[in-house]
C-alpha positions as CSV (number, residue, x, y, z in Angstrom):
1,E,-35.8,30.4,-16.1
2,P,-33.6,28.2,-14.1
3,A,-32.7,24.8,-15.7
4,R,-34.8,22.0,-14.3
5,H,-33.9,19.1,-16.6
6,I,-30.2,18.7,-17.0
7,V,-27.8,16.1,-18.5
8,L,-24.5,15.4,-16.8
9,T,-21.8,13.9,-19.0
10,D,-19.7,13.1,-15.9
11,G,-21.7,11.1,-13.4
12,M,-19.4,12.1,-10.5
13,G,-20.7,15.6,-11.0
14,L,-23.8,14.4,-9.1
15,V,-21.9,14.7,-5.8
16,G,-21.2,18.3,-6.5
17,L,-24.8,18.9,-7.7
18,A,-26.0,17.4,-4.4
19,A,-23.9,20.1,-2.5
20,I,-25.9,22.9,-4.1
21,D,-29.4,21.5,-4.6
22,R,-31.6,19.5,-2.3
23,D,-33.0,17.3,-5.0
24,P,-30.2,16.5,-7.4
25,V,-31.7,13.3,-8.8
26,G,-34.9,15.1,-9.6
27,L,-33.0,17.5,-11.8
28,L,-31.6,14.8,-14.0
29,A,-32.9,14.3,-17.6
30,G,-30.0,12.0,-18.3
31,W,-26.5,11.2,-17.1
32,N,-23.3,9.2,-17.6
33,K,-24.1,6.7,-14.8
34,G,-20.9,4.7,-15.3
35,R,-18.8,7.7,-14.1
36,L,-20.3,7.6,-10.6
37,D,-18.5,5.3,-8.1
38,A,-20.7,2.3,-7.1
39,D,-20.7,3.2,-3.4
40,A,-21.7,6.8,-4.1
41,L,-24.4,5.5,-6.4
42,E,-25.8,3.3,-3.6
43,A,-25.9,6.3,-1.2
44,F,-28.0,8.2,-3.7
45,R,-30.2,5.2,-4.4
46,R,-31.0,4.8,-0.7
47,R,-32.2,8.4,-0.6
48,A,-33.7,8.7,-4.1
49,P,-34.6,5.3,-5.6
50,A,-35.8,7.1,-8.7
51,I,-32.1,7.4,-9.8
52,D,-32.5,4.0,-11.4
53,T,-35.0,5.4,-13.8
54,V,-32.8,8.2,-15.1
55,P,-31.7,7.5,-18.7
56,D,-28.0,6.5,-18.9
57,I,-26.3,8.2,-21.8
58,G,-23.0,6.4,-21.3
59,E,-19.8,8.0,-22.7
60,L,-20.7,10.9,-25.0
61,R,-20.0,9.9,-28.6
62,S,-19.5,12.0,-31.6
63,G,-21.9,12.1,-34.5
64,P,-25.5,12.9,-35.2
65,A,-26.9,9.8,-33.5
66,A,-25.4,10.9,-30.1
67,V,-26.7,14.4,-30.4
68,E,-30.2,13.2,-31.4
69,A,-30.2,10.9,-28.3
70,L,-29.5,13.9,-26.1
71,I,-32.1,16.1,-27.8
72,A,-34.7,13.2,-27.3
73,L,-34.2,13.6,-23.5
74,Q,-35.6,17.2,-23.8
75,P,-33.1,18.7,-21.4
76,D,-32.9,22.5,-20.9
77,L,-29.2,22.2,-20.0
78,V,-26.4,19.9,-21.0
79,V,-23.4,20.1,-18.7
80,L,-20.3,19.0,-20.6
81,D,-17.3,17.9,-18.6
82,P,-14.2,19.8,-19.9
83,Y,-13.0,16.4,-21.3
84,Y,-15.7,16.9,-24.0
85,S,-15.1,20.6,-24.5
86,R,-13.8,20.1,-28.1
87,A,-17.0,18.6,-29.3
88,G,-17.8,21.9,-31.2
89,V,-20.1,20.4,-33.8
90,A,-22.2,18.6,-31.1
91,I,-22.4,21.8,-29.1
92,R,-23.6,23.8,-32.0
93,Q,-26.2,21.2,-32.9
94,L,-27.5,21.2,-29.4
95,E,-27.7,24.9,-29.3
96,A,-29.4,25.0,-32.6
97,A,-32.1,22.7,-31.1
98,G,-32.6,25.3,-28.3
99,I,-30.6,23.5,-25.6
100,T,-28.2,25.4,-23.5
101,V,-24.7,23.9,-23.2
102,A,-22.3,24.7,-20.4
103,V,-18.7,23.3,-20.2
104,L,-18.1,23.1,-16.4
105,A,-15.7,21.2,-14.1
106,L,-17.9,20.1,-11.2
107,T,-14.8,19.1,-9.1
108,P,-13.1,21.9,-7.3
109,S,-9.5,22.6,-8.4
110,V,-6.7,23.7,-6.1
111,R,-5.1,25.4,-9.2
112,D,-8.0,27.9,-9.6
113,A,-8.3,31.3,-7.9
114,E,-11.9,30.3,-7.2
115,P,-11.7,26.5,-6.6
116,A,-15.4,25.7,-6.9
117,S,-16.1,28.0,-9.7
118,G,-17.7,25.3,-11.9
119,L,-20.3,24.4,-9.2
120,K,-20.9,28.1,-8.5
121,R,-21.7,28.7,-12.1
122,L,-23.9,25.7,-12.3
123,S,-25.8,27.0,-9.2
124,V,-26.7,30.1,-11.1
125,L,-28.0,28.1,-14.0
126,I,-30.3,26.0,-11.8
127,G,-31.5,28.9,-9.6
128,R,-29.4,28.0,-6.6
129,A,-26.9,30.9,-6.6
130,V,-27.1,31.4,-2.8
131,E,-26.3,27.7,-2.1
132,G,-23.5,27.7,-4.7
133,Q,-21.9,30.8,-3.2
134,A,-22.1,29.3,0.3
135,F,-20.4,26.1,-0.8
136,S,-17.8,27.9,-2.9
137,D,-17.0,30.1,0.1
138,F,-16.7,27.1,2.4
139,V,-14.2,25.3,0.0
140,S,-12.2,28.5,-0.5
141,A,-11.9,29.1,3.2
142,R,-10.7,25.6,3.9
143,L,-8.1,25.7,1.1
144,E,-6.9,29.2,2.3
145,R,-6.3,27.7,5.8
146,I,-4.0,25.1,4.3
147,R,-2.2,27.7,2.2
148,A,-1.6,29.9,5.2
149,R,-0.3,27.1,7.3
150,L,2.4,26.4,4.8
151,E,3.9,29.9,4.9
152,G,6.7,31.0,7.2
153,P,9.6,29.0,8.7
154,G,10.0,25.5,7.3
155,A,7.8,26.3,4.2
156,G,10.6,24.9,1.9
157,E,10.4,21.4,3.5
158,R,8.6,19.3,0.9
159,P,8.6,15.5,1.6
160,L,8.6,13.2,-1.3
161,V,5.2,11.5,-1.8
162,L,4.3,8.5,-3.8
163,L,0.6,8.9,-4.8
164,E,-0.5,5.6,-6.4
165,A,-3.8,5.7,-8.2
166,H,-5.9,2.4,-8.1
167,A,-3.3,0.9,-5.8
168,G,-2.5,-2.8,-5.6
169,R,-3.7,-3.6,-9.1
170,G,-0.6,-5.2,-10.6
171,A,3.0,-4.2,-10.1
172,C,4.0,-0.9,-8.5
173,C,3.0,1.8,-9.4
174,L,0.6,4.0,-11.4
175,V,1.4,7.5,-10.2
176,A,-0.2,10.9,-10.9
177,G,1.5,13.4,-13.2
178,A,2.0,17.1,-12.7
179,G,-0.8,19.6,-13.3
180,Q,-3.4,16.8,-13.6
181,G,-6.1,16.3,-11.1
182,I,-5.1,14.7,-7.8
183,G,-1.4,15.1,-8.5
184,D,-2.0,18.8,-7.9
185,F,-3.1,18.1,-4.3
186,I,0.4,16.9,-3.3
187,D,2.0,20.1,-4.4
188,F,-0.7,22.3,-2.9
189,V,-0.3,20.7,0.6
190,G,3.4,21.0,0.6
191,G,4.7,17.8,-0.8
192,R,6.7,16.7,-3.8
193,N,4.8,14.4,-6.2
194,I,7.1,11.5,-7.3
195,G,5.5,11.6,-10.7
196,A,5.6,15.3,-11.3
197,D,9.0,15.4,-13.2
198,I,8.7,12.1,-15.1
199,V,5.1,11.4,-15.9
200,P,3.5,13.3,-18.8
201,G,-0.2,13.7,-18.6
202,M,-2.6,12.6,-15.9
203,A,-0.9,9.3,-14.9
204,G,1.9,6.9,-15.8
205,Q,3.7,3.8,-14.6
206,I,6.9,3.8,-12.6
207,S,8.9,0.7,-11.9
208,P,9.3,-0.9,-8.5
209,E,13.1,-0.2,-8.8
210,Y,12.4,3.5,-9.4
211,A,10.1,3.7,-6.3
212,L,12.6,1.9,-4.1
213,A,15.5,4.2,-5.3
214,A,13.4,7.3,-4.8
215,D,12.5,6.2,-1.3
216,P,9.4,8.4,-0.7
217,A,8.7,9.6,2.8
218,V,5.0,9.3,2.4
219,Y,2.8,6.8,0.5
220,I,-0.8,7.5,-0.4
221,G,-2.8,4.9,-2.4
222,T,-6.3,5.4,-3.8
223,G,-8.8,2.7,-4.4
224,G,-12.4,1.6,-3.9
225,A,-14.8,-1.3,-4.1
226,Y,-14.0,-1.6,-7.8
227,M,-10.5,-2.9,-6.8
228,K,-11.8,-6.0,-4.9
229,A,-11.7,-8.3,-7.9
230,A,-8.1,-7.3,-8.7
231,G,-7.0,-7.8,-5.1
232,G,-6.2,-4.0,-4.8
233,L,-6.9,-1.3,-2.3
234,T,-10.5,-1.4,-1.1
235,V,-10.9,1.8,0.8
236,A,-14.6,2.5,0.3
237,P,-17.8,3.1,2.3
238,S,-18.9,-0.5,1.7
239,F,-15.8,-1.9,3.4
240,D,-15.1,-1.5,7.1
241,V,-11.8,-0.1,8.5
242,E,-10.3,-3.5,9.2
243,Q,-10.9,-4.7,5.7
244,A,-9.6,-1.5,4.2
245,R,-6.5,-1.6,6.3
246,A,-5.8,-5.2,5.4
247,S,-6.0,-4.3,1.7
248,L,-3.5,-1.5,2.3
249,E,-1.1,-3.9,4.0
250,R,-1.3,-6.2,1.0
251,A,-0.7,-3.4,-1.5
252,L,2.4,-2.2,0.5
253,A,3.9,-5.7,0.5
254,R,4.6,-5.6,-3.2
255,P,8.2,-5.3,-4.4
256,G,9.4,-1.7,-4.6
257,L,7.2,-0.5,-1.7
258,A,7.9,-2.8,1.3
259,Q,11.4,-1.5,1.8
260,T,10.7,2.2,1.4
261,R,11.0,4.8,4.1
262,A,7.3,5.5,4.0
263,V,6.4,1.9,4.8
264,A,9.1,1.4,7.4
265,S,8.0,4.6,9.3
266,R,4.3,3.6,8.8
267,H,3.6,6.9,6.9
268,A,1.4,5.1,4.5
269,H,-2.3,5.8,3.9
270,G,-5.3,4.8,1.7
271,L,-7.9,7.1,0.2
272,W,-11.3,6.4,-1.5
273,H,-10.6,7.4,-5.1
274,A,-14.1,8.7,-5.6
275,L,-13.6,11.2,-2.8
276,A,-10.6,12.8,-4.5
277,I,-12.4,13.3,-7.8
278,S,-15.7,14.5,-6.4
279,G,-17.3,17.8,-5.6
280,I,-16.3,17.4,-2.0
281,N,-12.6,16.7,-2.6
282,I,-11.7,19.3,0.0
283,V,-11.9,16.4,2.5
284,A,-9.3,14.5,0.5
285,V,-7.0,17.6,0.3
286,E,-7.2,18.0,4.1
287,A,-6.4,14.3,4.7
288,M,-3.3,14.6,2.4
289,A,-2.2,17.8,4.2
290,K,-2.4,16.0,7.6
291,W,-0.5,13.0,6.3
292,I,2.3,15.0,4.6
293,H,2.7,17.7,7.3
294,P,1.3,16.3,10.5
295,E,3.1,19.0,12.6
296,R,1.4,21.8,10.7
297,F,-2.1,20.3,10.4
298,G,-2.4,18.5,13.7
299,D,-5.7,20.3,14.5
300,V,-7.2,19.8,11.0
301,D,-9.8,17.1,11.1
302,P,-11.1,15.8,7.7
303,A,-13.8,13.9,9.5
304,E,-15.1,17.1,11.0
305,T,-15.0,18.8,7.6
306,L,-17.0,15.9,6.1
307,A,-19.5,16.0,8.9
308,E,-20.0,19.7,8.3
309,I,-20.5,19.2,4.6
310,D,-23.0,16.5,5.2
311,R,-24.9,18.7,7.7
312,R,-24.8,22.0,5.8
313,F,-24.6,21.1,2.1
314,L,-25.0,17.5,0.9
315,A,-28.6,16.4,0.0
316,V,-27.2,12.9,0.2
317,P,-24.7,12.5,3.0
318,L,-21.7,10.2,2.4
319,T,-20.6,8.1,5.3
320,G,-18.3,5.1,5.9
321,T,-14.6,4.3,5.3
322,M,-13.1,7.0,3.0
323,W,-9.5,7.0,4.2
324,I,-7.3,4.8,6.3
325,D,-3.9,5.0,8.0
326,L,-1.4,2.1,8.2
327,A,-1.6,0.7,11.7
328,P,1.4,1.3,14.0
329,A,4.1,-1.4,14.0
330,G,2.9,-4.6,15.7
331,E,-0.8,-3.8,15.5
332,G,-1.5,-5.5,12.1
333,A,-4.8,-4.6,10.6
334,K,-6.7,-3.6,13.7
335,P,-9.0,-0.6,13.3
C-alpha cells in the first residue's frame, strides 16, 4: 500500500512533496519544521492551517530515545535526507519496528542524470507515480534546454561569478564550494564559481581583498526574511521588490564588493535562498543562467516557469519576491 503517514527529516522537502501530491500536509506524521523557510511555512499555513499541529521532530538525533520518538509517531515511511544516511543503527531499528526508511534527496540536482530522481522515487512510495514522472520530466526538459544553449560557438566563455550565501551578514563573503549544492548551479549554467578551487566542502569564507582581486563579472547573493535582524539580504516573498533591492544595495556597499566589475556594471542580483534549496530549484537555475549568460538565455523567463509550476504542480503555490536585479545606475532602489 502507498505510504500515507510519513516523516520528513528535512522540512524543505515539503515543497517538493507539494509538487507531487495535492495534500502534502495531510501526509505528514512528523517533520523537521525548522528546516522550512519561514515564508514558505506561511504559504503552507494559509492553505493548510493544520500544519501547526504536525509534530516537530527537530534535528534527528542518534540514540534509542530519538528512534523511539519516531516510532511513537506511527509513520509508515521515514524519509531521511542524505545528510542522515549514515545513521545505520537508527535505520535498522526503525525497520525492525516495521517502518520503511528511504534515503532520498528531495531537491533536484543538476549533477544527476535524472535531476528529480528523489522526488520521483518518493512519488512511487506514496502512490503518486504519474505526478512524480510528470514533474521529473518537466525539470529534466528545462535543464536540457539550458544544457543545449551552452553548446556551440562561445561555449568556452565562462564568466567569474561570486555566489555569496546568506549575503550581507558580516564581512564579505561566505561562498559556495565545488560539487556542493547551489555552487553546482554556477558551473551548470556556464559560469566559474569563485569558490570552486579554494573552498573545501559546501561553503567557506573568502576575504574582501580576495574578492576585490578576483574581480568577478557577476555577483549573486542569497538571503531571506531570516537575514533582516542581521541587516543582510532580504529577498523573500514577505518583502516587496523595493525593500529587497535596498537590502541588495547595502550588501554590495561592503568593502571588497563595491569596487568590483560586477557592481560597477550592475551585474549583481539577489535570490531567495529557500528557492535554491527547494524542490522547485529549477526556477533558481534559470535565473542564474539568465544573469550569467543573458545573450544566450534572453527568452528564458523564470517567472513563467514558476507560474507553470504553480499552475501544473504545486499544491501550495509560492508567490512574491524571490529574486531581484540591481537597479540600473541612477535609479537607486526603485522596483
